[in-house]
N, C-alpha and C positions, 0 to 999 in steps of 0.2 A: 072809472079808473083814474088814479092820480097820474099826473105827468111826472115821470121819473127821470132824473139825470144821474148818470154815473160819472164821477169826477176822479180821474186817476192822477195822483200827484207823483212826480218823478222823485226817486231817491236822491238824485243829484241836485234837483231843484231845492231840496231842503238844506243844501250846503252851498252858500253863496260863493265861496272861494276857499283856497287852501288855508287861509288865515282864519277862517270862521267855521271850524269843524267840531267844536265842543258841543256837549249836550245842550248847554244854554244857548249857544249860537243856533243850533238846529231848532230849538223851541221858538226863538225869535223869528226864524224863517217860516215855521209852521203858523205862528200867530199872524204874520203878514198874509200868508196864503189863505188862512181861515177867514180873515176879514173880507177877502174877495169872494170866497166860496159862499159866505153867508148871504150874499146879495142874490144868489140863485133862488132863495126863498122869496125874495121880492117879486120875481117874475113867475112864481107859481110852481116851482119844481120841488118834489120830494127828492131829497138828495142822498145818494150813497157815495161814500168816499173810499177810494182805494189808494194805495201808495206803494212806491218802490222801496227797496231796502238794500240795493247793491252795495253802496258805500258802507252802510251801517253793519251789514253782515260781515263785510270784509274787515272792519275794525274789530269786531268781536273775535273773529277767527285769528287775526294777527295777535291780539292779546293772549289768546289761548296758546298759540305757538310759542310766544315769548315766555309764557309762564309754565310751560309743560314740565319743567324740572321741579316745579313746586306744587302744581295742581293738575288735576285731570283735564284733558282737552275737551273741547265742546264740539259735538257733531253739528254739521251744517243745518240739519232740520231743527235742532234745538235753537240754533242761532236765528233761524227764520222765525221761530215762535217768540223768542226774546224780542226781536225787533217789532213784531206785530203788537206785542204788549206795550213796549216803550213808545213807539211812534203813535200808536192808537191812543195812549194816555195823553200825549202832548196834544193831539187833535181834539180829544174830548175836552181837555181843559181850555184850550185856546178858543175853540168854536163855542163851547158852552159859555165862556165869559163874554164872547162877542154877542151871543143871543141875549144874555142877561142885560148887557149895556144897552142893547137896542130894543128891549122890551118884547123880544120874540119868545113865545112859549114853546120852545123845542128842547128836547133832550137828545144827547149824543151818546151812543153806545158802541163799543168795539166788540166784534165777534172774532175770537181767535179761530181762524178758518183753516181746515184741512182741505187739500185739493188732490184728487186722485190722478195719478199719472200711470203710464204704461211702463212696466218693468223693462220691457224690450225696446223702449224708445231709443233711437239711434243717438240721441243727445248724450247718453251715458258713455258712448265711445268717442264722442267729439265735443269736448267742453267749449262753449262759446259765450257764456253769460259773464260779462265783466262785473267784478265786485271789488269793494275796497277803494282806496285812493289811487290817484294817478302817480306813476313813477317815471323817473328818467330812464333812459336805456340802461345806464350803468346800475341803477338801483334795482331795476327789473331783473337783470342778469344775476345780481347778488341774491335776491329773494328766490329766484328760480333754483339756484344752486343750494341755498341754505334750507329752504322749506320743501323743495320738490314741487313747486307750484307750476301750473300751466299759465303762461303769460302771452298776451298778444298786444299789438299796437292798436289803440282804440280811437279810430276815426280822427287821427291827426292831433289828438289831445294829450297823448302820452301813452304809457304802458300800464296794463292792469292785469291782475289775476283773473282767470276765467274758470268757471265750474260748469257742470252739466245743467242744461236748461230744457227739461222735457216739456212737451205740449200738455197743457191741462185738459183733463177729460171730464171730470165731474167735481162739483162743489159739495162737500159732505154736509155742511151746515146750511144748505140753500133754504130749506123750509123755515129755519129759525130766522134767517135774514129777511125772507118774504113777510113773515109774521110781524117782525119789528117795523118794516116799512109801512105795512097796512095800519099799524097802531100809531103811526106818525113820528117815529123816531128817525133821526139822522143816523145812519148806520155806517160804521167803518168796518170794512170786510176785505177778504182776500189780500190782506196786507203783504207786500213783498211777493205777490203772486200766489200767496197761500203756502202752507206747510206741505211739501210734497210727500204724498203717501202712496203706497201700492196696496192692492188687495191680494191677500194670500190666504186661501182656505177660509174665506168669510171674515177675515180679520184685516185691520189696517196696520201698516208698518211704515215708519218714516224712512226716507231715503236721502242720500247725500246729493242735494241739488238745490238750485234756486230757480223757481219758475218765473218766467218773464211776466212782470206785473201787467203789462199791456194786454197780453194774451188772456191772462186770467180775468182781467177787468172786462175785456170784451165778452168772454164766456158768461160772466155774471150779468152784464148788461143784456145779453141775449136772453138769458134764462128768466130775468125779472121783467122782460119786455120794456126796457127803458126806451125813452123817446130820444134822449140825447146822450152821446158818449163824448165826454170832454177830457182830453189828455193835456195836463198841465206840465210843461217842461221848461227848459232853460232858454228857448228862443221863441220870439213872438209869432213867427210864421215858419212854414216849411219852405225849403229852398231847393231849386234845381241847381246842379253844379255847385254844391255847397263848398265854401272855402276856396273858390277859384275866381278868377277875374270875370267869368261868365255867370256868376251867381245871380239867381233871379227868384224873387219871392213869389209864392203861389197864394192867391186869395181864395179861389174856389176850384175844386176839381171833382169830376165825376169818378165813380168807381172804376170805370174802364180806363180813364186817364191815369188814375193812381196805379193801376195794375201795369200799364205800359211803362210808366216812369220807374216802377220797381224793376221791371224786366231790363230796362236800359241801365240800371245800376246807379241811379241818382241818390239812393238812400242807403246809408251805411248800416251794416249788420251790427247788432249790439247797441244801436243808437236810434236812428229814425225808421229804419226798415220794419222793426217789430210794431212800431206805432201805426204805420201805414197798413200793414197786414191786419192788425187788430181792428182797425177802423173798417177795412174792407169786409172782414168777417161779420162785424156788427151790422153793417148796411145790407149785406147779402141776405142776412137773416130777418130783415124787416125793419131795422132801425131807420129813423128819419134823417139824422145828421150826426156827423162826428166833427169835432173841432179840436185843433191843436194850437196851443198858445202858451204864454207865460202866465204864472199865477196872477200878477197884477193886471193882466189884460182880460181876465175871465169875463167880467161884466161887459166890457166893450165887445168882446168876441161873441158872446151870446146875443148881443144886440145887433150883430152884423157889422160892426165898425172895424174890427181888425181880426187877426188870427187867420188860420187856414181852415176853410170849411170843406169837408168832403161829403158829397151827397150821392144818392142812388143814381 
């Protein structure tokens, strides 16, 4: 059996700051991230890449709202699919170019992935998933009034729109993903958590939501029996008491410790909490280790030099 690593790239980590949000800026961020991901091949991993899409879906939906007097609006599930294609394309190009430059005979392919959720999931009554850019309090209030959005304060970083985020239940294209891995492809899958669909009378139907990419990535990692689950985000390590004078970095923690820290409220919802829960689920199902770090520290983290490592 090959050693499989699932690498989850955060949607926010593809945007360096509010001055670098264009498509070309995001491609440059992807290119830098792919340079580091390519090094997983050097340590013997077959690699599956997933990615967030919260900011990108938010941009698409805002364009849709602003243009609604001229054009039809875009449903959230279609925006999910759009971002899978666009971000997947950027990853394919950037990682493919990196492989060619380094003489690595690997091809990259994106699978536009549907993920089944429960129509009765409580998330549809309680939107919690942040999407789009950060706003000031005044901007948030204006958008809430203008567009009817649900808005929350996001982990001390500003205000953002939130949408339903149901728990992923099943990956529709799982067999195709597994076949591609066995054939040696680097696969980009469950982008943005996958396109949320529900099953009705034997048919699939898209729903208005954005699945948390960490939960969907964890589900995928469990189903393909990955050895490593690596979450690439905007900080090098996980912290206790984040953004306080008592802030303390965590190098390694066991699952039981991670669960206790969650219970104590150290990890913010919509930010670090889903990453910790996703890592716990992966390890409880037999995974060997989960790592959380920044893109540029991926190689060092895999070698045990930095990052936060969560173990059974």
